[in-house]
N, C-alpha and C positions, 0 to 999 in steps of 0.2 A: 427446504424452501416452502413446500406446501404446508407443513406443520406451522411454520411461522405465519404464513398468510392466514390460515384458519384461526390461529390464536389472535391475530390482530383484528380479524373480523368479529370474533366472539367478544373481545374486549370492547370494541367500538359499539357493538349491538347492546351490550350490557350498559355501557355509558349512555347510549341513547335512551334506553328504557328508564334508567335512573334520572336522566335529565328531564324526560317527559313527566315522570312522576313528581319530581321536584317542582317544576314550573306549574303544573296543575294544582299541586297542593298549595303553593303560594297564592294562586288565583282563587283558592277556595272552591275548586270545581270537583265535584264528586259524581260518581256514576249513579245511574238509576238502579235502585235495589228493589227486588221483588219480595214482597211478603206473601209467600205462596199460601193459597187457601188450604186449610185442612179441616175436614168436617169433624171437628172435635170440640166439645164443650164439657163443662163440668156438670155433674148431676148433684142431687142433694146429698149424696154420700161423699165420703172423703176420698175423692179420686177423680181422675179424668174419664170422661165418657168419649169413646172413640166411635165415630159414626160411619155409616155406609160401608166402606171397604177396609176399615182399620179396626183391629181388635187387640186387646192386651192378652199376651200369653202368660203362662205361669211364671216364666222367667223375667217378666217385666218388660219384654220387648213387644212392640206393636208391629204386627204383621199385616200385610195388605192382601191376603188371599182368602179372607173369610167372607162368606155371603152375609147379607143383611140379617137373615134369620138367626145366624150364629151370634151376632152381637146382641140381638134381642134375648137370646137364650141365657146370656150371662148378665142380664139386667141392665143393658146399656140402651140408651135412646139417642135418636139422631136429631140434631139441630143443624140446619144448613149453615155453612160458612159462606164466606164471600172473598173474592179476589181483592187485593189491595196493592197499590203501587205508591211508593213514597219517593218523591223527587226533591233532593236538597237544593239543587241549583241547576241553571241551564247547562247542558252538556257543552264541552269545549268544542270549538270549531275545528275542522280538519286542518286549516292553515296554522292555527295556534299549536296543535299537537305536532304538526310537521316541524315547525320552528323549534319547539322544545326538543324534539328527537334529534334534530340536526345539531343543536347546541350540545346535547349530551354525547353524541358521537365524537364531535371535536374534542370535548372535554375528556372523554375516555381515552382517546389516543394521546392527548397531551399528558394526561396523568401517567399513562403507561410509559411513554418515552421519558418523562421526568423521573419516574421511579427507577428506571433501568440505567439512566445516565447520571442522575444527580449525585452530588457529594454530600458530605455531612452538613456543610453550611446552609444548604437549602431547607433543612428540616425546620429550622426556626421560622423561615418564611412560610413554609407550608402550614405550620401550626397557627401562625398569626392569621393567615387568610381563613383557615378553618374556624378559628374563634370568631372572627368578624362575621363570617357567613352564619355561624351558629347563633350569634347574638341577633342578627337580622331576622333569621327564621323564627327564633323564640319570640321576638317582638311582634311578628306578623301572625303568630299562631292564635287561632280563635280561642276565647276564654271557654272554660267549662260551663255547661248549662247550669242554671240556677234553679229552674223550676222543673217539676215532674208532672207529666201528663199521665194520669192513671185513672182507671175506673174501679180500682180495688176498693171493696167495701168491708172485707173481713178484717177485724182488728184483734190483735192478740193482747196479752197482758201488758205488753210494753207500749201499746198504743200505735204500733205500726199498721199501715194499711196494706194488706196482702191482695194481690191480684193473680190471675192465672195466665201464665205467659208461655209462648213458644220461643225458644232460644236455640241458637246454632252454636255448637262448639267451635271456637276460633283460636285455640291455643293448645299447647301440649299439657297433658294432665300430670299431676303430681300428688301422690298419697302423702298426707301430712298428719302427724300425730297431734291431736288436739283434744281439748276437753277431758283432761285427766286420763289420757291413754287411748281414747277413741281415734280412729283414723277417718279422715275426710278426704275426698277427692277435690283438690283445688284446681280450677281451670277457668280460663277466660271464655265468656260467651258473648254473642251478639243478640240482643233482643230483637225479635222479628215481629211479634204480634201479641196482643192481649185480648182475652175474651171479655167482651162488654155487652151485656144483655143479649147473649146468644150470637153475637157477630164478632168477627175478628177485626180489631183495629190495629193498623200498622204501628209499630214502635221501633225505636232506633237506639243505637249506642252500645258500646262494649262495657262489660262489667266482670269483675273477678268474683267467682262464687265458690262456695265449699259445699259439694254435694255429699249426700249420705243415703244409705239404704236404697240403692238403685243400681241398674246395670252400669258396667264400666263403658265409657264412651271414648270416641276418637274424634279428631277434627272433621268437620263436615256434618256430623250427626245433629239432628234436630230433636230436642227434648222438650217435654212439657212439665211444668212445675209451678208451685206457688212462690211468688217473690214479693218482697216489699222493696220498692225502688226509691232511692233518695239521692239528692245531689251530693257531690263530693264536698265535704265540709272543710272549713279552715281549721288550722291547729288551735289547740286550747292551752298549750304550755310552751314556754320559750325554748325548751329543749326538744320539742317534738318536731320531727321531720314534717314538712308541709305536705299533707295528703294530696293537695292539688298538684304539686310538682311531681309527686310519685305517680299520680294518675296520668298526667301528661307523658311521663316517661314510659309508662306501661300502655298508653293509648287506651285508657278506659274513661268512660264518661259518668258512670254511676257507681254508687256503693249499694249493695243489695244484701238483704237477709233472706235466707232460704227457709220456707215454711212447710215444705213437704218433700217426700222422696220424689225423684224424677222418673218419668217414663220416656222410653226411647220411641220416637214417632217415626223417624225414617233416617236412612243413611245418606251421606253426601252423594251427589250425582255428578258434580263437575269434576274435570280431570285433576285440577289442583287439589280438590278435596280428597279425591281417591289417593293421590300421591301422599298427602300428609297423613291420611288414614293408615297407609302402609308403614310410614315412619312411626306413627304412634303404636301400631301393633308391634313393631320391632322394639320399641321402648318397653312395652308390656312384657315381651318375651325376656328382655334383660332382667326386669324385676323378678319374674318367675324363676329365672336361673339362679338368682341369689336367695330369694325368700324361701324357695323349696329346699335349699341345701344348707343354709347357714342360720344360726340364731338371729334374733332381731337386731341386736347391736352390731355384730360384724357384718350382717347383710346391709344394714343402713350405711355403714362406713364404706363398704365396697361399692354400693350404688353411687355414693358421693364421689369416690375416687374415679370411677369409670365414666359416669354420665352427669356428674354435677347435681344429682338428685339427693338433696339433704332432708327431704320431707320426713324420712323415717327416723331421723335423729331427734331426740328431745331437745328443748331449749338449753338445758344445762349441759348436754353433750356438745352442742354447737358453741356454747360459751367456753367450754374447756379448750376446744380447738383454737378459738380466737385468743384466749389468754396464753396459750402456748405459742402463738405466732405462726401456726402452720395451717390456718384455715384455707390458705390458697391451694393446698393439696386437694381440697374438696371442690375446686372449680375447674372446669374444662379449660385448658390453656394450650400453649404452644407445645408442651410435652406430649399431650394427647395427639395433636395434629401431626407431630413428628413421627410418632409411632405408626399412625395410619399411613402416612406418606411412605415411610420406610417399608411397611408391609406391601404397599402397592408396588414399590420398586422391586422388592423381592419376588412378588408374584409375576411381574413382567419378565424378570430374568429367568424365573423357573419355567414359565410358559415358552419363552424363547429357546431355552435349552431343550424342552420337549419337542419343539418344532425343528430342532436340528440347526439352529442358527449359532454360528461360532463366535462372531463379533471379535475377530482377532486383531484387526487393524485399529489404529487410534481413531480414525473417522467413524468406524462402525461402533466403537465403544461410546463415542459422543452421541451417535444416533440412538443407542440404547438408553443413555441417560435422558435424552430428550423425550423418548417414548415413555420412560418411567415417570418423568415429570408430568407429561400429558395425562397419564393415568392417575397420578396422585392428586391432581386438582379436583376432579369430580368426587374422588373418595373423601377428600378433606371437606368438601361442601356437604356431602351426605352425612358425614360424622357430625358436622356443625348443626345441621338440621335435626339429626337424631338426638343430640344432647340438649335440645330445646333452645339453641341459639342464644346463650348468654353473651354479654358484651365481650367477655374475655375470650370466648370461643370464636366469636366473629372477628375480633382483632387478630387472633392467631391464624384464622383461615384466610383472611384477606392478605395479611402480611406474608403468609406462606404462598398464597396464590401469586403475589407479585414476584417472589423469588422463583417459583416454579415456572411462571410465564417467561421470565428472563432466561431460565435454563432451556426452555423449549425454543426460544427465539435466538439462542446462542449468545446471550449477554449475561454478564454478572452484575447483579444489582447491589447497591449499598443497603445494608441492613437498616441503618438509621434512616435513610431516605424511604425505604419501604415502610418503616414505622410511621414516619411523617405522613406519607400518602395514605396509609391505613387510617390514621386518625382523621385526616382530611375527609376521606370518603365517608367514614362513619358519622362524623359530626354533620357533614353535608346532608346525609340521609336522615339522621335522627339528632337534631340539635339538642334535645333534652338530655343526651348522654353527658353533657357538661355537669349534670347533677347526679350522675350515677357513680357511686363510689367504686363499684367493680370495674368500670371502664378506666377511671383514674388510677386505681391501684395497678391494673394490668399494664397500662402504658408506662407508668412511672417505673415499675419494677423492671420491665423489659428495657426501657431506655437506660436505666442505671447499669444493667448488665452489658449493654452494648458500648457504653462509653468507658468501661474499664479497659486499661491498657492490656495488651496481649503478652506482656512480659511474664514468663513462667517463673514461679518461685524456685529457689534453690533448695537442695537437700535431697534426701532419699525419696523414693517413689511415694510412699504413704504420706510423708510429711508434705510433699508438694501438693498432693491431692487434698489433704486436709486444709492447707493454707488457701488453696484456690477456692474450695467450697466455702470456707469461712469468710473470705473476702467477698465472694459473690453474695452470700446471705447478708452480710453487713451492709453492702452497697444497696441491695434491694430494700432492706429495712430502713435505712436512712432516707432513701428516695421516697418511700411511701409514708414516712412518719407524719408529715403534716396532714395528709389525707386521712390517715388512720385516726389522728387526734381530732380532726374536725368532724369526722363521721361517727366515730365510736366512743370518743372521750377517754380512751385508754390505750397505752402502748405496752406491748409485751417486750420487756427488757431482755428476756431470755431467748428471744426469737433467733438471733444468730446461732446460738448453741443448739437449740432444739431443731432447727432446720438442718444443722450439720448431721444429725442422726436420723431425722424423720424423712428428709428428701431422698436419700439413697434407698431407704427401705420402702417408702411410699411410692415415689415416682419411678424408681428404678426396678423394683421387684413387684410390689403389690398391684400397682396399676396394670402393668402388662399381663400379670396373671389373671386379674379381673376381666380384662378385655378378652383374654383367651377363653375364660369361662363362658362369656357371652357368645363368642363365635362357635365354641364347641357344643353349646347347649342343644341347638337343633340338629346337630350332625351326629354326635356320639355322646351318649349319656355317661358312659364310663370315663371318657376323657374330661368331660365337664365336671364330674364328681372329683376327679383328681385335682384339676385346676382350682376348683372351689375349696378343696381341703387345704391346698397350699396357700391360697388367698387368705383363708381364715387364720392360718398360723401367722402370716405376715401382718394381718390387720390386728390381731391380738397384741403382737409386739409393738405395732405402731400406736395402738391405744395406750399401752403401758407408758411409752415415751411421752405421749400427749398428757396423760394424767400427772406424771412426775413434773413435767415442765409447767403445767397449769398451776401446780401447787406453789410455784414461785410467785410472789406478789407482783401484780402488774402496776405500772405507773398510771394512776388516774390523773388526767390533765383536763383543764378547762378548755373550751373551744378557743383555738388561737384566733387572734384578730387578723384583719387583712394585712396590717403592717408587719405583724409577727410572721405571717406566712411568706410575705415578700422578703423579709429579712432572712428567713431560713433558706429561701431560694438563693439569695446572694451567698450565703455560707456554702451551700452545695456547689455553686459555680466556682467559688474560690478553691474548694477542695478538689474539684475536678480539674481545674487548671493546674493545680499543684502536681497532679498525677502526670500530666503531659509536658509541663514546662516547670520543673522544680526550681523556680526563682522566687524572689521576694515580691513579685508583682501581685501574686494571688492573695497576699496578706491584706491588701486594700479591700478586696471583695469580702473576705471574712470579717474584717473590722466593720465595714458598712452594714453587713447583715446583722452582726451582734448589736449594733446601735439601734437599728430599726426594730429588732425583735424585742429588746428589753427596755428601751428608753420610755416609750409611752405606755407604761404599765399601770395596773390598778392601784398600787400603793401611792402613786403620785396623783392620779386623776380619778380614783375610785370614789365611792360614796363616803360622806362624812362619818366619822367614828362616834359621834355623840347621839346616834339615832337608834331607836328600836325598830327593827325591820321584821315584818311577818309576811310569809308567803304561803298561800293556800293553793296548791296545784290541783289540777283536775286529775283524780285517780279513779275515774268511773264511779261505781257505786261504793263509796268508801270515804273515809276521812284521812286527812294528812295536813300538817301545818309545820313549816320550818320557821323557827324563831331565831333571829340573830340579835344578840344583845349589844349594847352600845360599844363595848370594848372587844367584841369578837367571840364571846361565848355562844355556843350553839345549842339548840334544843329542838328535837323532833317530837312533835305531839301526834302520835299515830302515824302509820305508814301505808294505809290503804290495804287492799287485798281483794280476793274474789270470794263472793258468797257461794258461787257454783264453780266447778272445775273449769279451767280455761287455760289456754296457752299464753294469754296476755297476763303479765305479772307486773303490777305497779312498782314494786321494789326495783325490778330490773329495768322497766321501761320509763319510769317517771322519777322516782326518788333518787336513785343512784346518778342518773344524768343531771338532775337538778343540783346535787351536791358537787359534782364535777364542774358544772356551769358556774356555780358560786365559789369555786376554788376552796371547797371545804373537804379536807382529807380525813377528818375525824369529828365525831360528835361528842359533846360534853354530857348531854342528857338525852335520853329517849323516854318518852312517857307513853305507856300503853294504857289508854283510858279503860279498856276492858278487853278480854281475850276473845273477841269475835273476829272471824277471818277478814272482814272488811276493814278492820282497824289494825290488826297485828300481822296480817299475812305478808306485807311487804318487808317486814324485819327479817324474815327467813332468808331472803336474798342478801340483805345488807350485813347480816351477822358475821359471815366469814370474810367480808370484803371491806367493811368500814369499821375502824376502831370506835367503840362506844364506851365512855368512862363509867356511866351510871345509868341504870334503867329503873324507872318507877313503875310499879304495878300494884294491883289491889291484893293479889294473893288468893282470890276466890277461885274455887273449882280446881285446887291443886296447881301444880306447875304445868302450864301449857308447853307443848313440845318446843315451840319457838323460844319461850322464856327459859327453858332449860339450857339453852345456849348461853344465857347470861346469868347463870345461877350465882356466880361469884360477885356479880355487880348489881343484882336485883335488890331493890329497897322499896319500902313503903313511901308514898309521897309525903312531902313535908313542906311547910311554908318557909321560904328563904328569900333573901335579897341577892339578886345577881346584877352587879354593875349598875346599881341605882334603880333597878326594876324590882318591884315587890311581886313575888310569885306566891299567891295565897291559895291554899288547898281548901275548898269549900265543902267537898264531899268525896269519899265517905270519911267520916270522923268518928272515932279515931281510927277505925278500921272498917272493913266491909260488914254489912248487915246480913245475917244468915237468911232472913226472910225475904230479902230482895234478890231478884235475878241479876244476871250479868249486866244487862242494860242499866238497871236502876242503881247498880253499884259502880257505875262509871266514875272515873276521876273527873272532878269539875275544878277548873283552875281559873283564877282571876289574875291577870297581869296588869299592874298599874305602874305607869312611868310618868311621874309628875302629875299633871292634871288629866292625863289620858289613860283609858282603861279598856280592856277587852276580856270577854268571857269565853272559855272553851268548855263545852258542856257534855262532850261525849255523846252517849245515846240514852241519857236519863229520860225516864217516862214519868207518868203522872204520880206514881207512888213516891219517887225520889223528889220530884219537884215540890211535893206538899211538905216535905220535912226540911228542905234546904232553906237556909236564911239568905235569900237572894239579895245581893247588893246592886246598886246602880252601876251600869256599864254602858259606855257609848256604843260599843260594837259587841254583838253576840254571835257566836257560831251556833246556829239553830240546832237544838237537840234532835237526835235521831233522824237526820236528813229531811226534816219537815213532816214527820209522821203525825197523824191525828192523835196518837197516844201521848204526844209531848206538846210542849209550848202551850201550857194551860194559861187561862186568863190571869191567874194569880202570878204566875212566873213572869209573864210579859209586863204586867202592871208594876211589879216590883223592880224589874231591871230597867224599864223605860229606855230601851236602846234607840239610837238614831239609825243604826245600820244593822241588818240581819243578814248573815251569810249562810246559804244553804249549800252543803256539800253533798251532791247526789249525782247519779249516773244518768246520762241521756237514755231514754227508753228503758228505764229500770223496771223490773217485773213487779215492783211494789206500788207503783203509781205515785212515788214521791216526787215533789211535795204535794200533800193533800190540799185541796182547794180551801178547806175551812181554816187550815193553818195559815195559808197565805193571806186570807182575808183578816185574820186576827192581827197580823202585823201591819198590813196596809191600813186597816181601820184606825190605827194609832199613828199614821203618818210615817211609819218606819220604811226606810229605803231598803229594798231587797236585792241582794246580789246572789247569783246562782252560778256555781262552777260549771254546770252543764251548758249554760247559755253564755256566761261571761268568760269562761276559761279561768286560767290562773288569776288569783286575786292578790294584789300586792299592797300591803299597808306599811306606812312608815310615819314616825313622829319623833320630834325632839323633846317631847314631854310638855311643851308649852303651846306651840301652835296646834291647830286642829289636825286630825289625821289626814294624811295625803293618801288617797285611795285610787289606784289604777287597776284596770283589768286588761288582760292580754287580748281579749276580744271586745270590740266595741259593739254592744248589743242594745 
């Protein structure tokens, strides 16, 4: 009885705190934050100068025990700081907070009783209320800031303004492989102050940063570093996830670029900061346990299995797990929470045995289970915090907490009701989870498993288990299919079979062994070595399964429409009703879903087929253009790429999603204007995934490694007619010129459809422009991204374009477009479009009427 009473009080208190937080957030009330003074400013040298009682040590840590003369001895000088306090709004009144707390207490008790007593039918009502509340909260959420207050004066080659900031670590850190194999520490920080003319000015807002060449940090630590702070920008491509939505989901207000290594100024002092620092140190210990015993790839997979940390995996490795349909094994879920809770149960039983407790009677065994459940709740919460609290882990922890609370209080709760209440609470607290694919996948998969009938298949033991596992995997795949299609644009058809092999090995063996490695690491090195060796064997086998499954082609799908998703939901409802009531009534659900999903489709209501459609997406500092001819033939002119090593790959992030979005499963032509990485790099990702019938290239500088993938399909460019469109090769003729570099030997094409024309110029510069016989064209893709070495007066005068399109990256290191080039076009009244400013540019014509030009961003 006492345990039940304490549990009820705990739930009511948690509900009260949640209610108070919710109400104050809706009222846009925030607490007063202190931007504490630190006597630290920068010197003329490249680094921070720590004044008075702070000095940098050799390890990069700032200590507070050095006298003033010591700081002078290492060349530091003191400039006085000042205190600063920033108040966002008037603090809430005591009465308002009390009302919110009371509302939360009542809500918490109602939710608890509802979860423990409710049946399956209440789940839909719970989700409906959650969606309504989530929509209300999303509508009332303040917009992201648009302007930046900064006194930064230092500009780098990209034109960004860098200032010197103090920032507090406010999230778990993750080591991520970036920039051609280098590792960066990715973490969320809160900006506290900026150095302005020797004084600290308060700053505000959270930001996601990638740190390098500095001490490892934990939550609560305050660091000093150079930052360029900018507002969250809107997307530039139709297939791009809205960065503003992602920012609201992650609760960040700025995007930042890091311009220096960081210094550790001080550690966190508040109790909560110290608690999270302990958790972060435990995460670091887990990383050390694997990194010190396993090679990079097995260690990265093991960290993903046990703590959801996939930062050590390369993008291609993560793609392989997604293509195999087993990426969910790398996310902390109910399986992890179950292992932790069962471990807590076992520990309680073991301790009870040591204490001499027999628990022979039925009542005593019930009391033991209640005690084990009470011990399992804090262990599950700790594990959720330790794993960085992803939405899947929070879902599993809250859902498990509801079930364990029922066990403590002597009730049995419905699993479906617990799932509904979990979704209700999570959406109530964080409405933006509606846009989180991980949350949707987790809830949909668990819901599918819960609605499966409990009838056991017939047959021998092995056959029964295989049938059960295959049925569960198929149900989860079908339930998550629309979310997977909408979020990632591809569906792993092999997922049911790959999960049949990967789940028992990964979830049943490798994950428990990985957890045992982490637990044994600080206790016994020999035991940890043994567990790590066994984990490595399992991970190698698991990776073999993943690679074989990933070699099976995935189904590339375009983003489903709202009606298609609703129709698919009707189909699932019909199939589910057939499982529980095998009558003909479910056929109506399936038929309705099929009609909704397939009737309003693109072949009936899509764009007209007599038009030439050209799309120039934003691929950062590079070129790419997708051409769709009047009868459906497709041509890709360049595919973007990276000049410098980067984890962002335009073929993966832009071109492939664009092809899926336009329902293009194969390309007829791919034109490589010249083999520079910012034009050809994206083809490396497309080559094994998208069939390409013919590739045009110049052949200069031998066969580029990417072009070797198309050796049997590579040809010299030629002038042809494609479905009424004249494709004319203007350069190089008849082949590349030995005295020209790669830029000047770029393939130059003119596309003419009726009375309309457009020029694609690659990166030709002055030498090539002087020998090309330039024709008139209404639209020109500006050569070489707007470099001053191109777009000569002769070329512009000959072409006489109406529109000039510049494909270049925002804040590119080359300063493109150069101002003199812009003035050359503007001086002739040419309209200039810029993918960095306008985003994706969409051109269409029927060959008679003028070009219809739309841009994804209105600038």
